KEDRENTOR-615941 format. One record per residue (C-alpha): residue number from 1; x, y negated, z; residue in one letter. Coordinates in nm, 2 decimals. Layout:
+-----+--------+--------+--------+--------+
! num !     px !     py !     pz ! residu !
+-----+--------+--------+--------+--------+
! NUM !      X !      Y !      Z !      a !
...
+-----+--------+--------+--------+--------+
END
This chain:
+-----+--------+--------+--------+--------+
! num !     px !     py !     pz ! residu !
+-----+--------+--------+--------+--------+
!   1 !  -4.39 !   1.64 !  -4.23 !      x !
!   2 !  -4.21 !   1.46 !  -3.95 !      x !
!   3 !  -4.12 !   1.79 !  -3.79 !      x !
!   4 !  -3.76 !   1.91 !  -3.78 !      x !
!   5 !  -3.71 !   2.21 !  -4.01 !      x !
!   6 !  -3.58 !   2.53 !  -3.85 !      x !
!   7 !  -3.25 !   2.66 !  -3.99 !      x !
!   8 !  -3.18 !   3.03 !  -4.02 !      x !
!   9 !  -2.93 !   3.20 !  -3.79 !      x !
!  10 !  -2.82 !   3.56 !  -3.75 !      x !
!  11 !  -2.66 !   3.58 !  -3.40 !      x !
!  12 !  -2.85 !   3.63 !  -3.08 !      x !
!  13 !  -2.81 !   3.39 !  -2.79 !      x !
!  14 !  -2.64 !   3.66 !  -2.59 !      x !
!  15 !  -2.34 !   3.65 !  -2.83 !      x !
!  16 !  -2.26 !   3.29 !  -2.74 !      x !
!  17 !  -2.32 !   3.37 !  -2.37 !      x !
!  18 !  -2.09 !   3.68 !  -2.38 !      x !
!  19 !  -1.81 !   3.48 !  -2.55 !      x !
!  20 !  -1.85 !   3.20 !  -2.30 !      x !
!  21 !  -1.82 !   3.45 !  -2.02 !      x !
!  22 !  -1.52 !   3.61 !  -2.17 !      x !
!  23 !  -1.34 !   3.28 !  -2.21 !      x !
!  24 !  -1.44 !   3.13 !  -1.87 !      x !
!  25 !  -1.10 !   3.22 !  -1.71 !      x !
!  26 !  -0.92 !   3.07 !  -2.01 !      x !
!  27 !  -1.12 !   2.75 !  -1.98 !      x !
!  28 !  -1.04 !   2.72 !  -1.62 !      x !
!  29 !  -0.67 !   2.79 !  -1.68 !      x !
!  30 !  -0.65 !   2.53 !  -1.96 !      x !
!  31 !  -0.81 !   2.27 !  -1.73 !      x !
!  32 !  -0.56 !   2.36 !  -1.45 !      x !
!  33 !  -0.25 !   2.37 !  -1.65 !      x !
!  34 !  -0.32 !   2.09 !  -1.89 !      x !
!  35 !  -0.51 !   1.81 !  -1.72 !      x !
!  36 !  -0.37 !   1.54 !  -1.95 !      x !
!  37 !  -0.23 !   1.20 !  -1.87 !      x !
!  38 !  -0.24 !   1.11 !  -1.50 !      x !
!  39 !  -0.37 !   0.77 !  -1.59 !      x !
!  40 !  -0.11 !   0.57 !  -1.41 !      x !
!  41 !   0.17 !   0.34 !  -1.52 !      x !
!  42 !   0.49 !   0.50 !  -1.62 !      x !
!  43 !   0.81 !   0.29 !  -1.55 !      x !
!  44 !   1.03 !   0.23 !  -1.85 !      x !
!  45 !   1.34 !   0.31 !  -1.65 !      x !
!  46 !   1.49 !   0.44 !  -1.33 !      x !
!  47 !   1.78 !   0.26 !  -1.16 !      x !
!  48 !   2.00 !   0.47 !  -0.93 !      x !
!  49 !   2.17 !   0.30 !  -0.63 !      x !
!  50 !   2.39 !   0.49 !  -0.38 !      x !
!  51 !   2.23 !   0.51 !  -0.04 !      x !
!  52 !   2.51 !   0.32 !   0.13 !      x !
!  53 !   2.50 !   0.04 !  -0.13 !      x !
!  54 !   2.12 !  -0.02 !  -0.11 !      x !
!  55 !   2.03 !  -0.34 !   0.07 !      x !
!  56 !   1.73 !  -0.56 !   0.11 !      x !
!  57 !   1.84 !  -0.78 !  -0.18 !      x !
!  58 !   1.94 !  -0.50 !  -0.43 !      x !
!  59 !   1.65 !  -0.56 !  -0.66 !      x !
!  60 !   1.69 !  -0.94 !  -0.67 !      x !
!  61 !   2.07 !  -0.90 !  -0.70 !      x !
!  62 !   2.04 !  -0.68 !  -1.01 !      x !
!  63 !   1.80 !  -0.93 !  -1.17 !      x !
!  64 !   2.03 !  -1.22 !  -1.10 !      x !
!  65 !   2.33 !  -1.04 !  -1.23 !      x !
!  66 !   2.15 !  -0.94 !  -1.55 !      x !
!  67 !   2.04 !  -1.31 !  -1.60 !      x !
!  68 !   2.40 !  -1.42 !  -1.54 !      x !
!  69 !   2.52 !  -1.18 !  -1.81 !      x !
!  70 !   2.27 !  -1.32 !  -2.05 !      x !
!  71 !   2.38 !  -1.67 !  -1.97 !      x !
!  72 !   2.74 !  -1.57 !  -2.04 !      x !
!  73 !   2.72 !  -1.33 !  -2.33 !      x !
!  74 !   2.39 !  -1.42 !  -2.50 !      x !
!  75 !   2.27 !  -1.76 !  -2.39 !      x !
!  76 !   1.98 !  -1.79 !  -2.63 !      x !
!  77 !   1.75 !  -1.59 !  -2.85 !      x !
!  78 !   1.96 !  -1.63 !  -3.16 !      x !
!  79 !   2.27 !  -1.50 !  -2.98 !      x !
!  80 !   2.09 !  -1.19 !  -2.85 !      x !
!  81 !   1.93 !  -1.12 !  -3.18 !      x !
!  82 !   2.26 !  -1.14 !  -3.36 !      x !
!  83 !   2.41 !  -0.88 !  -3.12 !      x !
!  84 !   2.12 !  -0.64 !  -3.13 !      x !
!  85 !   2.00 !  -0.70 !  -3.49 !      x !
!  86 !   1.65 !  -0.82 !  -3.38 !      x !
!  87 !   1.44 !  -0.97 !  -3.67 !      x !
!  88 !   1.39 !  -1.35 !  -3.66 !      x !
!  89 !   1.02 !  -1.32 !  -3.58 !      x !
!  90 !   1.08 !  -1.11 !  -3.27 !      x !
!  91 !   1.39 !  -1.29 !  -3.14 !      x !
!  92 !   1.22 !  -1.57 !  -2.95 !      x !
!  93 !   0.93 !  -1.37 !  -2.80 !      x !
!  94 !   1.16 !  -1.09 !  -2.69 !      x !
!  95 !   1.42 !  -1.31 !  -2.54 !      x !
!  96 !   1.17 !  -1.51 !  -2.35 !      x !
!  97 !   1.00 !  -1.20 !  -2.21 !      x !
!  98 !   1.33 !  -1.04 !  -2.11 !      x !
!  99 !   1.43 !  -1.34 !  -1.91 !      x !
! 100 !   1.08 !  -1.37 !  -1.75 !      x !
! 101 !   1.09 !  -1.00 !  -1.66 !      x !
! 102 !   1.44 !  -1.02 !  -1.50 !      x !
! 103 !   1.31 !  -1.31 !  -1.29 !      x !
! 104 !   0.98 !  -1.15 !  -1.20 !      x !
! 105 !   1.04 !  -0.77 !  -1.18 !      x !
! 106 !   1.39 !  -0.68 !  -1.27 !      x !
! 107 !   1.36 !  -0.31 !  -1.17 !      x !
! 108 !   1.05 !  -0.10 !  -1.23 !      x !
! 109 !   1.17 !   0.22 !  -1.06 !      x !
! 110 !   1.45 !   0.23 !  -0.80 !      x !
! 111 !   1.59 !   0.56 !  -0.67 !      x !
! 112 !   1.81 !   0.55 !  -0.36 !      x !
! 113 !   2.07 !   0.82 !  -0.42 !      x !
! 114 !   2.19 !   1.07 !  -0.17 !      x !
! 115 !   2.33 !   1.31 !  -0.42 !      x !
! 116 !   2.61 !   1.25 !  -0.67 !      x !
! 117 !   2.61 !   0.88 !  -0.63 !      x !
! 118 !   2.64 !   0.91 !  -0.25 !      x !
! 119 !   2.85 !   1.23 !  -0.21 !      x !
! 120 !   2.93 !   1.43 !   0.10 !      x !
! 121 !   2.94 !   1.23 !   0.43 !      x !
! 122 !   2.92 !   1.32 !   0.79 !      x !
! 123 !   2.58 !   1.42 !   0.92 !      x !
! 124 !   2.57 !   1.11 !   1.15 !      x !
! 125 !   2.64 !   0.88 !   0.86 !      x !
! 126 !   2.39 !   1.03 !   0.62 !      x !
! 127 !   2.13 !   1.03 !   0.90 !      x !
! 128 !   2.18 !   0.66 !   0.96 !      x !
! 129 !   2.17 !   0.58 !   0.59 !      x !
! 130 !   1.85 !   0.77 !   0.53 !      x !
! 131 !   1.68 !   0.60 !   0.83 !      x !
! 132 !   1.80 !   0.26 !   0.71 !      x !
! 133 !   1.67 !   0.33 !   0.35 !      x !
! 134 !   1.33 !   0.41 !   0.49 !      x !
! 135 !   1.32 !   0.09 !   0.69 !      x !
! 136 !   1.43 !  -0.12 !   0.39 !      x !
! 137 !   1.17 !   0.04 !   0.16 !      x !
! 138 !   0.89 !   0.00 !   0.41 !      x !
! 139 !   0.99 !  -0.37 !   0.46 !      x !
! 140 !   1.00 !  -0.43 !   0.09 !      x !
! 141 !   0.65 !  -0.30 !   0.04 !      x !
! 142 !   0.53 !  -0.51 !   0.33 !      x !
! 143 !   0.67 !  -0.83 !   0.21 !      x !
! 144 !   0.59 !  -0.78 !  -0.16 !      x !
! 145 !   0.95 !  -0.75 !  -0.29 !      x !
! 146 !   0.94 !  -0.38 !  -0.37 !      x !
! 147 !   0.97 !  -0.23 !  -0.72 !      x !
! 148 !   0.65 !  -0.07 !  -0.84 !      x !
! 149 !   0.81 !   0.26 !  -0.77 !      x !
! 150 !   1.08 !   0.34 !  -0.51 !      x !
! 151 !   1.21 !   0.65 !  -0.34 !      x !
! 152 !   1.51 !   0.88 !  -0.29 !      x !
! 153 !   1.71 !   1.15 !  -0.47 !      x !
! 154 !   1.79 !   1.41 !  -0.21 !      x !
! 155 !   2.06 !   1.67 !  -0.23 !      x !
! 156 !   1.96 !   1.99 !  -0.42 !      x !
! 157 !   1.84 !   2.33 !  -0.30 !      x !
! 158 !   2.17 !   2.50 !  -0.35 !      x !
! 159 !   2.30 !   2.67 !  -0.04 !      x !
! 160 !   2.59 !   2.45 !   0.03 !      x !
! 161 !   2.38 !   2.13 !   0.06 !      x !
! 162 !   2.03 !   2.26 !   0.11 !      x !
! 163 !   2.00 !   2.19 !   0.49 !      x !
! 164 !   2.14 !   1.84 !   0.44 !      x !
! 165 !   1.90 !   1.76 !   0.17 !      x !
! 166 !   1.60 !   1.88 !   0.37 !      x !
! 167 !   1.71 !   1.68 !   0.67 !      x !
! 168 !   1.76 !   1.36 !   0.47 !      x !
! 169 !   1.41 !   1.39 !   0.31 !      x !
! 170 !   1.26 !   1.45 !   0.66 !      x !
! 171 !   1.43 !   1.14 !   0.80 !      x !
! 172 !   1.33 !   0.92 !   0.51 !      x !
! 173 !   0.96 !   1.03 !   0.50 !      x !
! 174 !   0.93 !   1.02 !   0.88 !      x !
! 175 !   1.08 !   0.67 !   0.88 !      x !
! 176 !   0.83 !   0.55 !   0.63 !      x !
! 177 !   0.54 !   0.69 !   0.83 !      x !
! 178 !   0.67 !   0.54 !   1.15 !      x !
! 179 !   0.70 !   0.21 !   0.97 !      x !
! 180 !   0.34 !   0.20 !   0.86 !      x !
! 181 !   0.28 !   0.48 !   0.60 !      x !
! 182 !   0.38 !   0.62 !   0.27 !      x !
! 183 !   0.36 !   0.36 !  -0.01 !      x !
! 184 !   0.16 !   0.43 !  -0.33 !      x !
! 185 !   0.48 !   0.39 !  -0.54 !      x !
! 186 !   0.68 !   0.66 !  -0.35 !      x !
! 187 !   0.89 !   0.88 !  -0.57 !      x !
! 188 !   1.10 !   1.18 !  -0.47 !      x !
! 189 !   1.36 !   1.34 !  -0.69 !      x !
! 190 !   1.49 !   1.70 !  -0.66 !      x !
! 191 !   1.82 !   1.73 !  -0.86 !      x !
! 192 !   2.01 !   2.02 !  -1.01 !      x !
! 193 !   1.72 !   2.26 !  -1.03 !      x !
! 194 !   1.82 !   2.59 !  -1.18 !      x !
! 195 !   1.56 !   2.84 !  -1.07 !      x !
! 196 !   1.18 !   2.81 !  -1.05 !      x !
! 197 !   1.21 !   2.95 !  -0.69 !      x !
! 198 !   1.39 !   2.63 !  -0.59 !      x !
! 199 !   1.09 !   2.43 !  -0.70 !      x !
! 200 !   0.87 !   2.67 !  -0.50 !      x !
! 201 !   1.09 !   2.60 !  -0.20 !      x !
! 202 !   1.04 !   2.22 !  -0.25 !      x !
! 203 !   0.66 !   2.28 !  -0.26 !      x !
! 204 !   0.67 !   2.47 !   0.07 !      x !
! 205 !   0.89 !   2.20 !   0.22 !      x !
! 206 !   0.64 !   1.93 !   0.13 !      x !
! 207 !   0.35 !   2.14 !   0.25 !      x !
! 208 !   0.52 !   2.18 !   0.58 !      x !
! 209 !   0.58 !   1.81 !   0.61 !      x !
! 210 !   0.22 !   1.72 !   0.52 !      x !
! 211 !   0.09 !   1.97 !   0.78 !      x !
! 212 !   0.33 !   1.84 !   1.05 !      x !
! 213 !   0.22 !   1.48 !   1.00 !      x !
! 214 !  -0.15 !   1.53 !   0.92 !      x !
! 215 !  -0.12 !   1.42 !   0.56 !      x !
! 216 !  -0.37 !   1.52 !   0.29 !      x !
! 217 !  -0.26 !   1.84 !   0.10 !      x !
! 218 !  -0.09 !   1.74 !  -0.22 !      x !
! 219 !   0.00 !   1.39 !  -0.11 !      x !
! 220 !   0.37 !   1.44 !  -0.18 !      x !
! 221 !   0.49 !   1.50 !  -0.54 !      x !
! 222 !   0.83 !   1.51 !  -0.68 !      x !
! 223 !   1.04 !   1.48 !  -1.00 !      x !
! 224 !   1.24 !   1.77 !  -1.13 !      x !
! 225 !   1.58 !   1.69 !  -1.26 !      x !
! 226 !   1.70 !   1.90 !  -1.56 !      x !
! 227 !   2.07 !   1.92 !  -1.54 !      x !
! 228 !   2.17 !   2.28 !  -1.61 !      x !
! 229 !   2.14 !   2.51 !  -1.90 !      x !
! 230 !   1.96 !   2.76 !  -1.68 !      x !
! 231 !   1.68 !   2.51 !  -1.63 !      x !
! 232 !   1.61 !   2.52 !  -2.01 !      x !
! 233 !   1.67 !   2.88 !  -2.09 !      x !
! 234 !   1.66 !   3.16 !  -1.83 !      x !
! 235 !   1.86 !   3.48 !  -1.83 !      x !
! 236 !   1.54 !   3.65 !  -1.96 !      x !
! 237 !   1.53 !   3.43 !  -2.27 !      x !
! 238 !   1.23 !   3.23 !  -2.15 !      x !
! 239 !   1.19 !   2.86 !  -2.12 !      x !
! 240 !   1.27 !   2.81 !  -1.74 !      x !
! 241 !   1.14 !   2.45 !  -1.74 !      x !
! 242 !   0.78 !   2.56 !  -1.82 !      x !
! 243 !   0.80 !   2.80 !  -1.52 !      x !
! 244 !   0.92 !   2.52 !  -1.30 !      x !
! 245 !   0.62 !   2.31 !  -1.39 !      x !
! 246 !   0.40 !   2.60 !  -1.29 !      x !
! 247 !   0.60 !   2.66 !  -0.97 !      x !
! 248 !   0.54 !   2.30 !  -0.87 !      x !
! 249 !   0.17 !   2.38 !  -0.82 !      x !
! 250 !   0.06 !   2.04 !  -0.94 !      x !
! 251 !   0.31 !   1.84 !  -0.75 !      x !
! 252 !   0.56 !   1.78 !  -1.04 !      x !
! 253 !   0.54 !   1.42 !  -1.15 !      x !
! 254 !   0.82 !   1.41 !  -1.40 !      x !
! 255 !   1.11 !   1.58 !  -1.56 !      x !
! 256 !   1.43 !   1.38 !  -1.57 !      x !
! 257 !   1.71 !   1.47 !  -1.81 !      x !
! 258 !   2.06 !   1.46 !  -1.65 !      x !
! 259 !   2.29 !   1.37 !  -1.94 !      x !
! 260 !   2.63 !   1.44 !  -1.80 !      x !
! 261 !   2.57 !   1.74 !  -1.58 !      x !
! 262 !   2.37 !   1.91 !  -1.86 !      x !
! 263 !   2.63 !   1.83 !  -2.12 !      x !
! 264 !   2.91 !   1.96 !  -1.90 !      x !
! 265 !   2.72 !   2.28 !  -1.84 !      x !
! 266 !   2.70 !   2.33 !  -2.22 !      x !
! 267 !   3.08 !   2.28 !  -2.24 !      x !
! 268 !   3.05 !   1.94 !  -2.42 !      x !
! 269 !   3.38 !   1.75 !  -2.38 !      x !
! 270 !   3.37 !   1.43 !  -2.19 !      x !
! 271 !   3.42 !   1.21 !  -2.50 !      x !
! 272 !   3.10 !   1.35 !  -2.66 !      x !
! 273 !   2.87 !   1.36 !  -2.36 !      x !
! 274 !   2.58 !   1.14 !  -2.46 !      x !
! 275 !   2.20 !   1.14 !  -2.47 !      x !
! 276 !   2.20 !   1.17 !  -2.85 !      x !
! 277 !   2.42 !   1.48 !  -2.86 !      x !
! 278 !   2.25 !   1.78 !  -3.03 !      x !
! 279 !   2.27 !   1.97 !  -2.71 !      x !
! 280 !   2.08 !   1.69 !  -2.54 !      x !
! 281 !   1.82 !   1.68 !  -2.81 !      x !
! 282 !   1.76 !   2.05 !  -2.78 !      x !
! 283 !   1.71 !   2.03 !  -2.41 !      x !
! 284 !   1.48 !   1.74 !  -2.43 !      x !
! 285 !   1.27 !   1.90 !  -2.70 !      x !
! 286 !   1.21 !   2.20 !  -2.48 !      x !
! 287 !   1.12 !   1.97 !  -2.19 !      x !
! 288 !   0.88 !   1.77 !  -2.41 !      x !
! 289 !   0.69 !   2.08 !  -2.53 !      x !
! 290 !   0.68 !   2.23 !  -2.18 !      x !
! 291 !   0.54 !   1.92 !  -2.03 !      x !
! 292 !   0.29 !   1.83 !  -2.31 !      x !
! 293 !  -0.06 !   1.80 !  -2.17 !      x !
! 294 !   0.04 !   1.89 !  -1.81 !      x !
! 295 !   0.05 !   1.53 !  -1.69 !      x !
! 296 !   0.42 !   1.56 !  -1.61 !      x !
! 297 !   0.61 !   1.26 !  -1.74 !      x !
! 298 !   0.95 !   1.27 !  -1.92 !      x !
! 299 !   1.26 !   1.06 !  -1.87 !      x !
! 300 !   1.57 !   1.04 !  -2.07 !      x !
! 301 !   1.91 !   1.02 !  -1.91 !      x !
! 302 !   2.17 !   0.74 !  -1.92 !      x !
! 303 !   2.48 !   0.61 !  -2.09 !      x !
! 304 !   2.80 !   0.58 !  -1.88 !      x !
! 305 !   2.93 !   0.30 !  -2.11 !      x !
! 306 !   2.90 !  -0.01 !  -1.89 !      x !
! 307 !   2.87 !  -0.36 !  -2.04 !      x !
! 308 !   3.17 !  -0.51 !  -1.86 !      x !
! 309 !   3.48 !  -0.70 !  -1.96 !      x !
! 310 !   3.51 !  -0.96 !  -2.24 !      x !
! 311 !   3.22 !  -1.07 !  -2.45 !      x !
! 312 !   3.31 !  -0.85 !  -2.74 !      x !
! 313 !   3.32 !  -0.54 !  -2.52 !      x !
! 314 !   2.99 !  -0.63 !  -2.35 !      x !
! 315 !   2.83 !  -0.67 !  -2.69 !      x !
! 316 !   2.95 !  -0.33 !  -2.80 !      x !
! 317 !   2.81 !  -0.17 !  -2.49 !      x !
! 318 !   2.48 !  -0.36 !  -2.54 !      x !
! 319 !   2.45 !  -0.23 !  -2.90 !      x !
! 320 !   2.51 !   0.12 !  -2.79 !      x !
! 321 !   2.25 !   0.11 !  -2.50 !      x !
! 322 !   2.00 !  -0.07 !  -2.72 !      x !
! 323 !   2.03 !   0.19 !  -2.99 !      x !
! 324 !   2.00 !   0.48 !  -2.75 !      x !
! 325 !   1.69 !   0.33 !  -2.59 !      x !
! 326 !   1.53 !   0.27 !  -2.93 !      x !
! 327 !   1.61 !   0.62 !  -3.04 !      x !
! 328 !   1.45 !   0.76 !  -2.72 !      x !
! 329 !   1.13 !   0.55 !  -2.77 !      x !
! 330 !   1.09 !   0.68 !  -3.12 !      x !
! 331 !   1.12 !   1.04 !  -2.99 !      x !
! 332 !   0.85 !   0.96 !  -2.72 !      x !
! 333 !   1.09 !   0.94 !  -2.43 !      x !
! 334 !   0.94 !   0.62 !  -2.28 !      x !
! 335 !   1.16 !   0.62 !  -1.97 !      x !
! 336 !   1.54 !   0.64 !  -1.91 !      x !
! 337 !   1.81 !   0.57 !  -1.65 !      x !
! 338 !   2.00 !   0.25 !  -1.62 !      x !
! 339 !   2.33 !   0.25 !  -1.43 !      x !
! 340 !   2.44 !  -0.12 !  -1.43 !      x !
! 341 !   2.26 !  -0.46 !  -1.41 !      x !
! 342 !   2.40 !  -0.53 !  -1.75 !      x !
! 343 !   2.18 !  -0.25 !  -1.89 !      x !
! 344 !   1.87 !  -0.43 !  -1.80 !      x !
! 345 !   1.87 !  -0.70 !  -2.08 !      x !
! 346 !   1.91 !  -0.43 !  -2.35 !      x !
! 347 !   1.66 !  -0.20 !  -2.19 !      x !
! 348 !   1.39 !  -0.46 !  -2.19 !      x !
! 349 !   1.49 !  -0.60 !  -2.53 !      x !
! 350 !   1.46 !  -0.26 !  -2.69 !      x !
! 351 !   1.13 !  -0.18 !  -2.52 !      x !
! 352 !   0.98 !  -0.52 !  -2.59 !      x !
! 353 !   1.08 !  -0.52 !  -2.95 !      x !
! 354 !   0.94 !  -0.16 !  -2.99 !      x !
! 355 !   0.60 !  -0.26 !  -2.87 !      x !
! 356 !   0.58 !  -0.61 !  -3.03 !      x !
! 357 !   0.69 !  -0.50 !  -3.37 !      x !
! 358 !   0.41 !  -0.25 !  -3.40 !      x !
! 359 !   0.14 !  -0.45 !  -3.22 !      x !
! 360 !  -0.05 !  -0.59 !  -3.51 !      x !
! 361 !  -0.05 !  -0.27 !  -3.71 !      x !
! 362 !  -0.15 !  -0.05 !  -3.42 !      x !
! 363 !  -0.42 !  -0.29 !  -3.31 !      x !
! 364 !  -0.56 !  -0.31 !  -3.67 !      x !
! 365 !  -0.57 !   0.07 !  -3.70 !      x !
! 366 !  -0.74 !   0.11 !  -3.37 !      x !
! 367 !  -0.99 !  -0.16 !  -3.44 !      x !
! 368 !  -1.07 !   0.01 !  -3.77 !      x !
! 369 !  -1.11 !   0.34 !  -3.61 !      x !
! 370 !  -1.35 !   0.20 !  -3.35 !      x !
! 371 !  -1.54 !   0.02 !  -3.63 !      x !
! 372 !  -1.54 !   0.34 !  -3.84 !      x !
! 373 !  -1.37 !   0.16 !  -4.13 !      x !
! 374 !  -1.06 !   0.34 !  -4.23 !      x !
! 375 !  -0.88 !   0.08 !  -4.44 !      x !
! 376 !  -0.58 !   0.24 !  -4.61 !      x !
! 377 !  -0.53 !   0.50 !  -4.33 !      x !
! 378 !  -0.79 !   0.76 !  -4.21 !      x !
! 379 !  -0.71 !   0.81 !  -3.84 !      x !
! 380 !  -0.84 !   1.09 !  -3.62 !      x !
! 381 !  -0.92 !   1.09 !  -3.25 !      x !
! 382 !  -0.57 !   1.22 !  -3.16 !      x !
! 383 !  -0.42 !   0.93 !  -3.35 !      x !
! 384 !  -0.65 !   0.68 !  -3.18 !      x !
! 385 !  -0.54 !   0.83 !  -2.85 !      x !
! 386 !  -0.17 !   0.77 !  -2.95 !      x !
! 387 !  -0.25 !   0.41 !  -3.07 !      x !
! 388 !  -0.43 !   0.33 !  -2.74 !      x !
! 389 !  -0.14 !   0.48 !  -2.53 !      x !
! 390 !   0.11 !   0.27 !  -2.73 !      x !
! 391 !  -0.08 !  -0.05 !  -2.65 !      x !
! 392 !  -0.13 !   0.04 !  -2.29 !      x !
! 393 !   0.24 !   0.11 !  -2.24 !      x !
! 394 !   0.32 !  -0.23 !  -2.40 !      x !
! 395 !   0.08 !  -0.39 !  -2.15 !      x !
! 396 !   0.22 !  -0.21 !  -1.85 !      x !
! 397 !   0.58 !  -0.32 !  -1.90 !      x !
! 398 !   0.49 !  -0.68 !  -2.01 !      x !
! 399 !   0.59 !  -0.65 !  -2.38 !      x !
! 400 !   0.24 !  -0.77 !  -2.48 !      x !
! 401 !  -0.03 !  -0.96 !  -2.31 !      x !
! 402 !  -0.39 !  -0.85 !  -2.24 !      x !
! 403 !  -0.53 !  -1.15 !  -2.43 !      x !
! 404 !  -0.35 !  -1.08 !  -2.75 !      x !
! 405 !  -0.44 !  -0.71 !  -2.74 !      x !
! 406 !  -0.80 !  -0.80 !  -2.68 !      x !
! 407 !  -0.80 !  -1.05 !  -2.96 !      x !
! 408 !  -0.64 !  -0.81 !  -3.21 !      x !
! 409 !  -0.85 !  -0.50 !  -3.12 !      x !
! 410 !  -1.17 !  -0.64 !  -2.97 !      x !
! 411 !  -1.12 !  -0.39 !  -2.69 !      x !
! 412 !  -1.07 !  -0.43 !  -2.31 !      x !
! 413 !  -0.81 !  -0.24 !  -2.11 !      x !
! 414 !  -1.09 !  -0.01 !  -1.99 !      x !
! 415 !  -1.18 !   0.07 !  -2.36 !      x !
! 416 !  -0.81 !   0.15 !  -2.43 !      x !
! 417 !  -0.79 !   0.37 !  -2.13 !      x !
! 418 !  -1.10 !   0.56 !  -2.24 !      x !
! 419 !  -0.96 !   0.61 !  -2.59 !      x !
! 420 !  -0.62 !   0.72 !  -2.45 !      x !
! 421 !  -0.78 !   0.97 !  -2.21 !      x !
! 422 !  -0.63 !   0.81 !  -1.90 !      x !
! 423 !  -0.79 !   0.89 !  -1.57 !      x !
+-----+--------+--------+--------+--------+
END
C-alpha cells in the first residue's frame, strides 16, 4: 500500500523515440512558421496622409477636426447614439471615451504616403519630402507627440517605380538614423505586391540597409499590401499570400487589404467597390487563413465615402463607416484604414462599443474558466485564449480600463497575456 501501481503497456520506449525523431523536422517547421501572436499592441486603424501634406501638427489637427465634427453633428451622447443606434447603457461611456481618445491620442497608426496618395513627382521633390518626413517623425518621437506607430508607404517593386521607391525608403530610414535612431513604433508598408519574389526583393533590400548601417539583422520589418488578384491566387492555382508570408523570412508584420485596387482588379464597378463586397470577403478570408498563427496581423481596407457636407449627409456616412467597422470586428479584422478626420469618431465609437458590450460576459466566462467552474458554458483553452485576447485588445485601445477588467476577472494584465499566449 502507498506505492503507485504499475500500468501495463505494450510499446517499447524506442517506438516513442523513433516517432519523435521522425517528427523533429516537422516540430521545428511548426515553431518557425507559426510562432503565434507577437505579443504587441495592434493599432485599431491606420491613417494615410500624403507625404507633401504631412506636417508637425497633422495628428493634433486630425483630432481637433474630429472633435469639431462631433460638436457640430453629434454634440452629446444621445445625439451620437441616435445616429449609430447605440444602446442607452453604452451611449454615455462610449461618447465620453471617444472624446477623450480624440483629445489624447487621435491616431494610433500614421502612414506617410509616397504611393497613390502622393503620386509621381520629380526626384528632387520626392527626395526633399522623404527627408522632411524623417525629420518630422524623429522630432515627434523626441517630444512625445508621435502616434504609437508611424512610418511610410513607399512605391511598389514594379519596374516603373522600383528605383524611386527604394531611394525614398533609403532617404527616410537614413534620416531617422541621423536624427537619433529608429523608433520602436516604426512601420514600413510595401504596396501592390503581386509576386512572392517582390517580397524577397524587399527582404534583400532591408538586409542590405541593416548591413550598411550596422543594425541588428531582422531589425526592419514591413507590411504587405494585398491589392491584386494575383496576390490571392497565383497562376498555378496556389494561395500566393501564403507564399508571400514565407518569402518575408519572418519580417512580415501585417497584411493590409487594399479595397479599391483589389476590387478594380476583379472588375468590380466603381459604385460597388466596398470592403463588404463578396470579392473582398473572399480575399480577406484567404488572407486570414494564410496568416493564422504566423504572428502576421491583418488589416481591413477603407471606405471612400467621406463624412462631409450637411449634417444629414455626415450622419449617413457615419452610419456606413460604423457598420463596416462593426462588421470587420465581428470577422476578426481588428484594424482598418481611415481616410478622413470625420472617420475617427465612428471608428472609435464602433470599437469601444464592441469591447464594452461584451466586457461583462467575457470577463465572467474567463473568471469561470480560471476557477474551473463552467457555469452555463464549458470553455476550452482555445476559447480562454480568445477571451483574454478580446479583453487585451479592449485595454490597448482604451475601450475598457485595467481596474474594471481586474475587478470583473480577478486577473492582472500579465495573467491575461499568459492566457492569450502573448509574448
